[in-house]
C-alpha positions in Angstrom: 15.4 -20.8 31.0 12.8 -20.7 33.8 15.4 -19.3 36.2 16.4 -16.6 33.8 12.7 -15.5 33.4 11.7 -15.7 37.1 12.2 -13.5 40.1 11.8 -14.2 43.8 9.4 -12.4 46.1 11.2 -12.3 49.4 9.6 -13.9 52.5 11.8 -15.5 55.1 14.7 -16.0 52.7 15.1 -19.7 53.5 14.5 -20.9 49.9 16.5 -18.2 48.1 20.1 -18.6 47.2 21.8 -15.4 48.0 24.2 -15.5 45.1 22.6 -17.4 42.3 18.9 -16.6 42.5 17.2 -13.5 41.1 15.8 -11.7 44.1 16.9 -8.1 43.3 16.2 -7.9 39.6 19.6 -9.5 38.7 21.5 -12.3 40.4 24.5 -11.2 42.4 26.8 -13.4 40.4 25.9 -11.4 37.3 26.7 -8.1 39.1 29.9 -9.2 40.9 31.2 -11.7 38.3 33.0 -14.2 40.6 35.0 -17.0 39.0 32.8 -19.7 37.6 34.6 -22.4 39.6 33.3 -20.8 42.8 29.7 -21.2 41.8 29.4 -24.6 43.5 30.5 -23.1 46.8 28.0 -20.3 46.7 25.3 -21.9 48.9 24.4 -19.2 51.4 20.7 -18.4 51.7 19.2 -14.9 51.6 18.0 -15.4 55.2 21.7 -15.0 56.3 21.4 -11.3 55.5 18.1 -10.9 57.4 18.0 -10.3 61.2 14.8 -9.4 63.0 13.1 -8.3 59.7 16.0 -5.9 58.8 18.9 -6.2 56.3 22.3 -7.0 57.7 24.7 -6.4 54.8 27.8 -8.7 55.0 31.3 -7.3 54.5 31.8 -8.6 50.9 28.8 -6.6 49.8 29.6 -3.4 51.6 32.6 -3.1 49.3 30.1 -2.8 46.5 28.1 0.4 47.4 25.7 0.1 44.5 24.7 -3.5 45.3 24.4 -2.6 49.0 22.2 0.4 48.4 20.0 -1.6 46.0 19.5 -4.3 48.6 18.6 -1.8 51.4 15.9 -0.3 49.1 14.1 -3.6 49.1 11.4 -3.7 51.8 11.2 -6.9 53.9 7.9 -8.3 55.1 6.8 -7.4 58.6 5.9 -11.0 59.4 7.9 -14.0 58.1 6.3 -15.4 54.9 7.4 -18.2 52.6 9.5 -17.2 49.6 7.8 -17.3 46.3 9.2 -17.6 42.8 7.1 -15.9 40.1 7.2 -15.9 36.3 8.1 -12.4 35.2 5.9 -12.5 32.1 2.6 -13.3 33.9 0.5 -10.7 35.7 -0.2 -13.1 38.6 3.3 -14.7 38.5 2.0 -18.2 37.7 3.7 -20.1 34.9 0.9 -22.0 33.2 1.2 -24.4 30.2 -0.4 -21.8 28.0 2.2 -19.1 28.9 5.0 -21.7 28.6 3.8 -22.5 25.0 3.6 -18.8 24.1 7.1 -18.2 25.5 8.6 -21.1 23.5 6.6 -20.4 20.3 5.7 -16.7 20.4 3.0 -15.7 17.9 4.2 -14.5 14.6 4.5 -10.8 14.1 2.0 -9.6 11.5 3.7 -7.9 8.6 2.2 -5.0 6.6 4.1 -5.5 3.4 2.5 -8.8 2.3 -1.0 -7.2 2.2 0.5 -4.5 0.0 2.1 -6.7 -2.7 -0.6 -9.4 -3.1 -3.4 -7.8 -5.0 -5.9 -9.3 -7.4 -5.0 -6.8 -10.1 -1.3 -7.6 -10.0 -0.1 -10.9 -11.5 1.2 -13.2 -8.7 4.4 -13.9 -10.7 5.3 -10.2 -10.4 4.5 -10.1 -6.7 6.4 -13.3 -6.1 9.7 -11.6 -7.1 9.2 -8.9 -4.6 8.2 -11.4 -2.0 11.4 -13.4 -2.6 13.4 -10.1 -2.4 12.0 -9.2 1.0 12.9 -12.7 2.3 16.4 -12.6 0.8 15.5 -15.6 -1.4 16.4 -14.2 -4.8 19.5 -15.9 -6.3 21.7 -12.8 -6.4 25.4 -13.3 -6.1 25.5 -12.4 -2.3 22.7 -14.9 -1.5 24.4 -17.6 -3.6 27.7 -17.0 -1.8 25.9 -17.3 1.5 24.7 -20.7 0.4 28.3 -21.9 -0.3 28.7 -21.0 -4.0 32.1 -19.7 -5.0 31.6 -17.1 -7.7 33.1 -13.9 -9.0 30.5 -11.2 -8.5 29.8 -8.1 -10.5 26.6 -6.1 -11.1 25.9 -6.5 -14.9 23.8 -3.4 -14.9 26.6 -1.0 -14.0 29.8 -3.1 -13.8 31.0 -0.9 -10.9 30.2 -3.0 -7.9 29.8 -6.6 -6.7 26.2 -7.8 -7.0 24.2 -7.8 -3.8 20.4 -7.5 -3.5 20.6 -4.1 -2.0 23.0 -2.8 -4.6 21.1 -4.3 -7.6 17.7 -2.9 -6.6 18.5 0.2 -4.5 22.1 1.5 -5.2 23.0 0.6 -8.8 23.0 3.6 -11.1 20.6 1.8 -13.5 18.2 1.1 -10.6 18.4 4.6 -9.1 17.7 6.2 -12.4 14.6 4.0 -12.9 13.3 4.9 -9.4 13.9 8.6 -9.9 11.9 8.4 -13.2 9.1 6.5 -11.5 8.9 9.1 -8.7 8.5 11.8 -11.3 5.9 9.7 -13.1 3.8 9.1 -10.0 4.5 12.6 -8.6 5.7 11.2 -5.3 9.0 10.7 -3.4 10.2 7.1 -3.4 12.6 6.2 -0.6 15.4 3.9 -1.5 16.7 3.2 2.0 15.4 -0.3 2.1 13.1 -2.7 0.3 10.2 -2.0 2.7 10.7 1.8 2.4 9.9 1.4 -1.3 6.3 0.6 -0.3 5.9 3.7 1.9 4.5 5.7 -1.0 1.7 3.1 -1.3 0.7 3.4 2.4 0.1 7.1 2.0 -2.5 6.6 -0.7 -5.9 6.0 0.8 -7.9 5.7 -2.4 -8.0 2.0 -3.5 -7.5 2.5 -7.2 -4.5 4.8 -6.8 -3.2 2.5 -4.1 -3.3 -0.4 -6.6 -1.5 1.7 -9.2 1.3 2.6 -6.8 1.7 -0.9 -5.5 1.8 -2.2 -9.1 4.4 0.5 -10.0 6.8 -0.6 -7.2 6.3 -4.3 -7.9 6.7 -4.1 -11.7 9.8 -1.9 -11.4 11.5 -4.5 -9.1 10.4 -7.3 -11.5 11.7 -5.4 -14.6 15.1 -4.7 -13.0 15.4 -8.4 -12.1 14.5 -9.4 -15.7 17.0 -6.9 -17.1 19.7 -8.4 -14.9 18.8 -11.9 -16.1 18.7 -10.9 -19.7 22.2 -9.6 -19.6 23.6 -12.4 -17.3 22.1 -15.4 -19.2 21.4 -14.1 -22.7 24.0 -11.4 -23.2 21.2 -9.0 -24.2 21.7 -5.3 -24.4 19.2 -3.3 -22.2 17.8 -0.1 -23.6 17.0 2.3 -20.7 14.2 4.0 -22.7 12.6 0.6 -23.5 12.8 -0.3 -19.9 10.8 2.7 -18.8 8.2 2.1 -21.6 7.8 -1.5 -20.4 7.2 -0.3 -16.8 4.7 2.3 -18.0 2.7 -0.4 -19.8 2.8 -2.8 -16.9 1.6 -0.1 -14.5 -1.4 0.8 -16.7 -2.8 -2.7 -16.8 -3.4 -3.1 -13.0 -4.9 0.4 -12.9 -7.4 -0.6 -15.6 -8.3 -3.9 -13.9 -8.4 -2.5 -10.4 -11.7 -2.9 -8.6 -11.0 0.1 -6.4 -12.3 3.6 -6.7 -10.8 7.1 -6.8 -11.6 10.7 -6.0 -11.6 13.8 -8.2 -8.1 14.7 -7.1 -6.7 11.5 -8.5 -8.0 12.0 -12.1 -5.0 14.0 -13.4 -2.6 11.3 -12.2 -4.7 8.4 -13.6 -5.1 10.2 -17.0 -1.3 10.7 -17.2 -0.9 7.0 -16.9 -3.7 6.3 -19.4 -5.9 4.7 -16.7 -9.6 5.5 -16.8 -10.7 6.8 -13.4 -13.2 4.6 -11.5 -15.3 6.9 -9.3 
């Protein structure tokens, strides 16, 4: 691992293996691909190619013009210096314990979507479903099959496709109809390319009360689709599309009412259409 992430600064060439060490950006064995059984015999040092401070390309490398040209472009030191191996990911080339720890356990990438779905005005049980969806933890048929369950899969909302998470929430005719209705309701365009793209409409809303409303709308819609799927799968219930939309409308109104955020005059018409009193 250290070898793969190090590079040699050329001095006198006595410590650098001509074939196996990385002294030109890529080891020669990676460029020339000799048979693996020959590796043990590749013991020549880089100094064998250096005569009086100049390159002397051997015959085997002359047959590879690209490698020879790349070698000739490397400037050799005027006076002989010791070779030095440096860590590519350090500005000074020194591999410290701190850099080694950061390389083995890199810091976690900060995600934007968790800060969007976890809000005080949205019940955690609703956000929890979206959180599991983002992490592929919902027990949809495709996730159960990945865990070793042998099941016959079908989407119970449309009966036209095997059930996968992406189909159930983004591609099913039932789900796409709900998302289109919600886009009209919120007067915005909702992207159904991925789970995270559903939240893009929230990021474009700077006002905190309207942002809470949009986040609640996306989260409650995902939660409602999931409950509709479970009601059919486990209770043999019949789902009424109109009742589903009414349920989402009611669930979206409550977070808007309990939001601690504020709005501007331009948001009043939207909030009134959702029966949410504006908070200036």
